[in-house]
C-alpha positions, 0 to 999 in steps of 0.5 A: 141866123134870123132873117128879116124880110117883107111880107109876102101873099103867100105867108098869111096863113102863117101868120095867123097860125104864129100869132094863134099858137102863140097867144094860145100858148105864150100869153096864156101865162097872164090872160084866161083861156077864155081871154085867149080864144076871144084873142084868137078865135078857133075860126077866123075869116082867113079873107079878112085876115088876108087883107088885114096883114096884107094892109099892115105889111109886116116884116117876116123873121126867119130862122133856116127858112121857116116863119119865125115871128113877124111885125109891123111899123106904120108910117105915124109910127104904129106897131100893130102886130109883133109876134115871136113863133111860140116855140122860138121864144128866147133865142133872139127872133124878138130883138132882130124884129125889133132892132129891124123896125127901130132902123127902118123907122129912124131912117125914115125920121119916125121919133116916136114908136108906140104900140098897145103892148099885152101883159106877156109883152110889156117887159120885152117892150120896155127893154127897148126903152119903150115907157108906159103911157096908160093902162087900158082895158080892151074888149075882145068879143065878150072879154075884157084884157088889160094891156098898155099904150107904151111909147119911144121917143127916139 
């Protein structure tokens, strides 16, 4: 069973590794090697990542005690990060995280959820009722990546 819990400082390195592996292995389906390397560089400043992930205060998904995903929900309904472990795709991790986010958001009175969604994640978000607001080009290091601003109005 997938357990959702709050982020703890000790999760920083694991969340970075999970994000890195997912981008490099799963998002490679829709982006070039150069784009995935720009998005998930080989060398990351762990102090900066620690601050960023602590500031976004994500929810952590665990399966049998192993971290298999993480996602956040900001006060205005923005979902900044949403990643499922590359080895645990299509087993309910994303569903558990999204259902948790939507329930928490609804309980807090959030009526508009939105995110900047990769080509890879677009159909997943659409499954939960998100609609594309616009397609955009994002500059990351020297690479340009396509993503979508998507929203769900409750």
